[in-house]
Residue frames as a rotation matrix with the C-alpha (Angstrom) as fourth column:
MET 1
0.757 -0.101 0.645 -24.70
0.247 -0.870 -0.427 -18.33
0.605 0.483 -0.634 -14.05
PRO 2
-0.279 -0.955 -0.097 -21.42
0.517 -0.065 -0.854 -16.86
0.809 -0.289 0.512 -12.83
ALA 3
0.284 0.399 -0.872 -21.80
0.958 -0.089 0.272 -15.90
0.031 -0.912 -0.408 -9.15
MET 4
-0.574 -0.567 -0.591 -19.70
0.611 -0.777 0.153 -12.74
-0.545 -0.273 0.792 -9.52
VAL 5
-0.867 0.340 0.364 -21.99
0.138 -0.538 0.831 -11.50
0.478 0.771 0.420 -12.29
THR 6
0.089 0.949 -0.302 -25.09
0.662 0.170 0.730 -12.22
0.744 -0.265 -0.613 -10.19
VAL 7
0.101 -0.116 -0.988 -23.68
0.939 -0.316 0.133 -10.38
-0.327 -0.942 0.077 -7.16
ALA 8
-0.853 -0.489 -0.185 -22.52
0.392 -0.833 0.391 -7.41
-0.345 0.261 0.902 -9.24
GLN 9
-0.636 0.681 0.362 -25.85
0.220 -0.290 0.931 -7.11
0.739 0.673 0.034 -11.03
ALA 10
0.273 0.759 -0.592 -27.82
0.830 0.125 0.544 -7.38
0.487 -0.639 -0.595 -7.79
ALA 11
-0.210 -0.437 -0.875 -25.63
0.828 -0.555 0.078 -4.75
-0.520 -0.708 0.478 -6.11
LEU 12
-0.974 -0.206 0.089 -25.95
0.217 -0.768 0.602 -2.37
-0.056 0.606 0.793 -9.05
GLU 13
-0.526 0.829 0.190 -29.67
0.171 -0.116 0.978 -2.77
0.833 0.547 -0.080 -9.63
SER 14
0.433 0.738 -0.517 -30.70
0.652 0.140 0.746 -2.74
0.623 -0.660 -0.420 -5.97
ASN 15
0.328 -0.411 0.851 -28.30
-0.483 -0.847 -0.222 -0.11
0.812 -0.338 -0.476 -4.64
TRP 16
-0.710 -0.693 -0.126 -26.52
-0.333 0.487 -0.807 -2.78
0.621 -0.531 -0.577 -2.58
GLY 17
-0.519 0.580 -0.628 -29.86
0.680 0.725 0.108 -4.18
0.518 -0.371 -0.771 -1.40
MET 18
-0.775 0.170 -0.608 -31.12
0.397 -0.617 -0.679 -0.82
-0.491 -0.769 0.411 -0.16
SER 19
-0.853 0.522 0.008 -33.72
-0.297 -0.497 0.816 -0.11
0.429 0.694 0.579 -2.88
ARG 20
-0.305 0.840 0.449 -37.36
-0.883 -0.073 -0.463 -0.13
-0.356 -0.538 0.765 -1.89
LEU 21
0.454 0.486 -0.746 -37.99
-0.783 0.618 -0.074 -2.98
0.425 0.618 0.662 -4.35
SER 22
-0.275 -0.616 -0.738 -35.32
-0.107 0.783 -0.613 -5.19
0.956 -0.090 -0.281 -2.78
LEU 23
-0.933 -0.100 0.345 -36.34
-0.338 -0.078 -0.938 -4.33
0.121 -0.992 0.038 0.79
GLU 24
-0.260 0.933 0.247 -40.09
-0.823 -0.081 -0.562 -4.82
-0.505 -0.350 0.789 0.26
ALA 25
0.730 0.630 -0.267 -40.13
-0.660 0.547 -0.515 -7.56
-0.178 0.552 0.815 -2.38
HIS 26
0.195 -0.757 0.624 -36.73
-0.062 0.626 0.778 -9.30
-0.979 -0.190 0.075 -2.28
ASN 27
0.809 0.073 0.583 -36.44
0.570 0.144 -0.809 -8.27
-0.143 0.987 0.075 -5.96
TYR 28
0.268 -0.843 -0.467 -32.79
0.205 -0.424 0.882 -7.36
-0.941 -0.332 0.059 -6.52
PHE 29
-0.672 -0.554 0.492 -32.88
0.534 0.098 0.840 -7.26
-0.513 0.827 0.230 -10.33
GLY 30
-0.561 0.518 -0.645 -35.93
-0.564 -0.810 -0.160 -5.14
-0.606 0.274 0.747 -11.17
ILE 31
-0.969 0.211 0.127 -37.75
0.244 0.755 0.609 -8.18
0.032 0.621 -0.783 -12.57
LYS 32
-0.520 0.854 -0.020 -41.22
-0.837 -0.505 0.212 -7.28
0.171 0.127 0.977 -13.79
ALA 33
-0.279 0.523 0.805 -44.08
-0.448 0.671 -0.591 -9.53
-0.849 -0.526 0.047 -12.69
HIS 34
-0.361 0.225 -0.905 -44.99
-0.858 0.300 0.416 -12.30
0.365 0.927 0.085 -15.11
GLY 35
-0.505 0.219 -0.835 -46.98
0.094 0.976 0.199 -15.47
0.858 0.022 -0.513 -14.86
LYS 36
0.492 0.769 -0.409 -48.29
0.414 0.206 0.886 -16.29
0.766 -0.605 -0.217 -11.41
HIS 37
-0.599 -0.786 -0.153 -45.82
0.545 -0.261 -0.797 -14.19
0.586 -0.561 0.585 -9.44
GLU 38
0.371 0.512 -0.775 -46.99
0.869 -0.485 0.096 -12.34
-0.327 -0.709 -0.625 -6.40
ARG 39
0.023 -0.286 0.958 -46.77
0.749 -0.630 -0.206 -8.67
0.663 0.722 0.199 -7.37
ILE 40
0.015 -0.027 -1.000 -45.88
0.729 -0.684 0.029 -5.30
-0.684 -0.729 0.010 -5.98
ARG 41
0.551 0.268 0.790 -46.78
0.771 -0.526 -0.359 -2.07
0.319 0.807 -0.497 -7.79
MET 42
0.148 -0.597 -0.789 -44.15
0.600 -0.580 0.551 0.69
-0.786 -0.555 0.272 -7.83
CYS 43
0.903 0.047 -0.427 -43.16
-0.244 -0.762 -0.600 3.74
-0.353 0.646 -0.677 -9.80
THR 44
0.052 -0.908 0.415 -40.34
0.610 0.358 0.707 3.31
-0.790 0.217 0.573 -12.27
HIS 45
0.099 -0.087 -0.991 -38.94
-0.599 -0.801 0.011 5.10
-0.794 0.593 -0.132 -15.31
GLU 46
0.157 0.029 0.987 -39.50
0.629 0.768 -0.123 3.72
-0.762 0.640 0.102 -18.80
CYS 47
-0.792 -0.377 -0.480 -38.63
-0.171 -0.618 0.767 4.91
-0.586 0.690 0.425 -22.28
GLU 48
0.043 0.861 0.507 -41.80
0.720 0.325 -0.613 5.56
-0.692 0.391 -0.606 -24.27
ALA 49
0.803 0.269 0.532 -41.74
0.593 -0.454 -0.665 7.18
0.062 0.850 -0.524 -27.71
GLY 50
0.094 -0.900 0.425 -38.15
0.607 -0.287 -0.741 8.24
0.789 0.328 0.519 -27.11
LYS 51
-0.038 -0.061 0.997 -38.89
-0.551 -0.832 -0.072 9.98
0.834 -0.552 -0.002 -23.81
THR 52
-0.804 -0.236 -0.546 -38.29
0.323 0.597 -0.734 8.93
0.499 -0.767 -0.404 -20.23
VAL 53
-0.059 0.865 0.498 -41.56
-0.551 -0.444 0.707 8.81
0.833 -0.232 0.503 -18.34
GLU 54
-0.865 -0.123 0.486 -42.54
-0.494 0.381 -0.782 7.76
-0.089 -0.916 -0.390 -14.84
VAL 55
-0.054 0.849 -0.526 -45.03
-0.581 0.401 0.708 4.89
0.812 0.344 0.472 -14.77
LYS 56
0.063 0.137 0.989 -46.47
-0.887 0.461 -0.007 2.49
-0.457 -0.877 0.150 -12.24
ALA 57
-0.086 -0.162 -0.983 -45.38
-0.709 0.703 -0.053 -1.04
0.700 0.692 -0.175 -13.00
GLU 58
0.854 0.361 0.374 -45.94
-0.518 0.651 0.555 -4.45
-0.043 -0.668 0.743 -11.47
PHE 59
-0.173 -0.967 -0.188 -42.77
-0.856 0.242 -0.457 -6.10
0.487 0.082 -0.869 -10.26
ALA 60
0.264 0.181 -0.947 -42.33
0.122 0.968 0.219 -9.68
0.957 -0.174 0.234 -9.10
LYS 61
0.281 -0.124 0.952 -42.38
-0.925 -0.299 0.234 -10.12
0.256 -0.946 -0.198 -5.34
TYR 62
0.019 -0.415 -0.909 -40.23
-0.112 0.903 -0.415 -12.94
0.994 0.109 -0.029 -3.94
GLY 63
0.925 0.343 -0.164 -40.06
0.075 0.258 0.963 -14.66
0.373 -0.903 0.213 -0.59
SER 64
0.603 -0.789 -0.119 -36.27
0.273 0.064 0.960 -14.50
-0.750 -0.611 0.255 -0.45
LEU 65
0.154 -0.693 -0.705 -33.10
-0.798 -0.508 0.325 -13.43
-0.583 0.512 -0.631 -2.22
GLU 66
-0.701 -0.463 0.542 -32.56
-0.145 0.837 0.527 -17.06
-0.698 0.291 -0.654 -3.28
GLU 67
0.094 0.835 0.543 -35.98
0.643 0.365 -0.673 -17.22
-0.760 0.412 -0.502 -4.94
CYS 68
0.738 0.135 -0.661 -35.21
-0.261 -0.846 -0.464 -14.02
-0.623 0.516 -0.589 -6.82
ILE 69
-0.260 -0.925 -0.278 -31.85
-0.769 0.024 0.639 -15.33
-0.584 0.380 -0.718 -8.03
GLU 70
-0.546 0.123 0.829 -33.47
0.305 0.951 0.060 -18.59
-0.781 0.285 -0.556 -9.19
CYS 71
0.565 0.819 0.106 -35.99
0.463 -0.207 -0.862 -16.62
-0.684 0.536 -0.495 -11.24
ARG 72
0.544 -0.443 -0.713 -33.32
-0.643 -0.766 -0.015 -14.36
-0.540 0.466 -0.701 -12.73
ASP 73
-0.570 -0.785 0.243 -31.19
-0.465 0.553 0.691 -17.38
-0.677 0.281 -0.680 -13.66
GLY 74
-0.150 0.617 0.773 -34.23
0.582 0.687 -0.435 -19.00
-0.800 0.384 -0.462 -15.28
ILE 75
0.800 0.421 -0.427 -34.76
-0.027 -0.686 -0.727 -15.88
-0.599 0.593 -0.537 -17.38
LEU 76
0.096 -0.856 -0.509 -31.14
-0.879 -0.313 0.359 -15.96
-0.467 0.412 -0.782 -18.52
LEU 77
-0.660 -0.382 0.647 -31.28
-0.168 0.914 0.369 -19.72
-0.732 0.135 -0.668 -19.21
ARG 78
-0.123 0.728 0.675 -34.49
0.728 0.528 -0.437 -19.56
-0.675 0.438 -0.594 -21.28
GLY 79
0.540 0.411 -0.735 -34.56
-0.044 -0.858 -0.512 -16.10
-0.840 0.308 -0.446 -22.83
ALA 80
0.697 -0.221 0.682 -33.73
0.711 0.333 -0.619 -16.11
-0.090 0.917 0.389 -26.54
VAL 81
0.864 -0.351 0.360 -31.95
-0.186 -0.888 -0.421 -12.75
0.467 0.297 -0.833 -26.23
TYR 82
0.472 -0.711 0.521 -29.38
-0.799 -0.095 0.593 -14.37
-0.372 -0.697 -0.613 -23.91
ALA 83
0.990 -0.015 0.143 -28.54
0.068 0.925 -0.374 -17.30
-0.127 0.380 0.916 -26.23
ARG 84
0.513 -0.854 0.083 -25.11
-0.020 -0.108 -0.994 -15.95
0.858 0.508 -0.073 -27.18
ALA 85
0.031 -0.475 0.879 -24.19
-0.935 -0.324 -0.142 -15.42
0.352 -0.818 -0.455 -23.54
ARG 86
0.687 0.294 0.664 -25.26
-0.565 0.791 0.234 -18.99
-0.456 -0.536 0.710 -22.71
GLU 87
0.907 -0.369 -0.201 -22.89
0.063 0.591 -0.804 -20.30
0.415 0.717 0.560 -25.38
THR 88
0.080 -0.940 0.333 -19.98
-0.429 -0.334 -0.839 -19.01
0.900 -0.075 -0.430 -23.28
ARG 89
0.906 0.369 0.207 -20.80
-0.338 0.337 0.879 -21.19
0.255 -0.866 0.430 -20.26
GLY 90
0.721 -0.658 -0.216 -17.76
0.683 0.624 0.380 -21.86
-0.115 -0.422 0.899 -18.15
ASP 91
-0.407 -0.829 0.383 -15.92
0.856 -0.493 -0.156 -18.75
0.318 0.264 0.911 -19.35
GLU 92
0.181 0.563 -0.807 -16.93
0.849 -0.503 -0.160 -15.95
-0.496 -0.656 -0.569 -17.01
GLU 93
-0.531 -0.454 -0.716 -15.08
0.073 -0.866 0.495 -13.25
-0.844 0.210 0.493 -18.95
ALA 94
-0.969 0.199 0.145 -16.75
0.159 0.056 0.986 -14.23
0.188 0.978 -0.086 -22.22
PHE 95
-0.166 0.956 -0.243 -20.13
0.970 0.202 0.132 -14.36
0.175 -0.214 -0.961 -20.47
ILE 96
0.037 0.113 -0.993 -19.64
0.550 -0.832 -0.074 -10.84
-0.835 -0.543 -0.093 -19.13
ARG 97
-0.845 -0.395 -0.359 -18.58
-0.083 -0.568 0.819 -9.59
-0.528 0.722 0.447 -22.59
GLU 98
-0.773 0.599 0.209 -21.67
0.484 0.343 0.805 -11.13
0.410 0.723 -0.555 -24.22
MET 99
0.098 0.817 -0.568 -24.01
0.983 -0.170 -0.074 -9.70
-0.157 -0.551 -0.820 -21.58
ALA 100
-0.211 -0.249 -0.945 -22.40
0.220 -0.954 0.203 -6.26
-0.952 -0.165 0.256 -21.95
SER 101
-0.986 -0.166 0.006 -22.64
0.031 -0.147 0.989 -6.57
-0.164 0.975 0.150 -25.74
PHE 102
-0.381 0.922 0.077 -26.35
0.861 0.323 0.393 -7.44
0.337 0.216 -0.916 -25.47
LEU 103
0.223 0.472 -0.853 -27.01
0.787 -0.604 -0.129 -4.46
-0.576 -0.642 -0.506 -23.20
LEU 104
-0.568 -0.502 -0.652 -25.09
0.009 -0.796 0.605 -2.15
-0.823 0.338 0.457 -25.53
ARG 105
-0.923 0.283 0.260 -27.08
0.314 0.166 0.935 -3.38
0.221 0.945 -0.242 -28.56
ALA 106
-0.036 0.964 -0.262 -30.32
0.992 0.065 0.105 -2.86
0.118 -0.257 -0.959 -26.65
MET 107
0.076 0.007 -0.997 -29.32
0.492 -0.870 0.031 0.68
-0.867 -0.493 -0.070 -25.62
LEU 108
-0.859 -0.435 -0.272 -28.25
-0.033 -0.482 0.875 1.55
-0.512 0.761 0.400 -29.16
GLY 109
-0.636 0.705 0.312 -31.60
0.695 0.349 0.629 0.33
0.335 0.617 -0.712 -30.44
VAL 110
0.267 0.715 -0.646 -33.39
0.897 -0.429 -0.105 2.66
-0.352 -0.552 -0.756 -28.04
VAL 111
-0.228 -0.444 -0.866 -31.19
0.121 -0.896 0.428 5.59
-0.966 -0.008 0.258 -29.07
LYS 112
-0.966 -0.122 0.227 -31.68
0.225 0.033 0.974 4.80
-0.126 0.992 -0.004 -32.76
GLY 113
-0.201 0.975 0.095 -35.45
0.948 0.169 0.268 4.79
0.245 0.144 -0.959 -32.24
MET 114
0.285 0.261 -0.922 -35.25
0.630 -0.776 -0.025 8.15
-0.722 -0.574 -0.386 -30.48
VAL 115
-0.625 -0.601 -0.498 -33.20
-0.013 -0.630 0.776 9.68
-0.780 0.492 0.386 -33.29
GLU 116
-0.865 0.307 0.396 -35.55
0.481 0.287 0.828 8.35
0.140 0.907 -0.396 -35.98
LYS 117
0.104 0.979 -0.176 -38.56
0.991 -0.087 0.101 9.87
0.083 -0.185 -0.979 -34.21
SER 118
0.089 -0.099 -0.991 -36.98
0.484 -0.865 0.129 13.31
-0.870 -0.492 -0.029 -33.81
């Protein structure tokens, strides 16, 4: 995965490595616990039934930044929702556009669901 994208995402999602999740769990991307990961339970905000609510969630706990990046890259390499972004390998700009497009589609889906329920 493009290094500049990884660094930018980690900086954004972890408040430049100062978030509680990154400091206590080396989790710089907000990755939820799955499989056999060691876990840490923290409050977060989720969208449920069109409303933002605070919930306790289990996040993956890593031994290092490198371990966290390896996991995040694995998610991007295997996740079906990232297939279009993977097709742009070698073209960092195209990769960023595809990732942004995916995030925009996901956000629009949430908004659409909120509008339909109101």
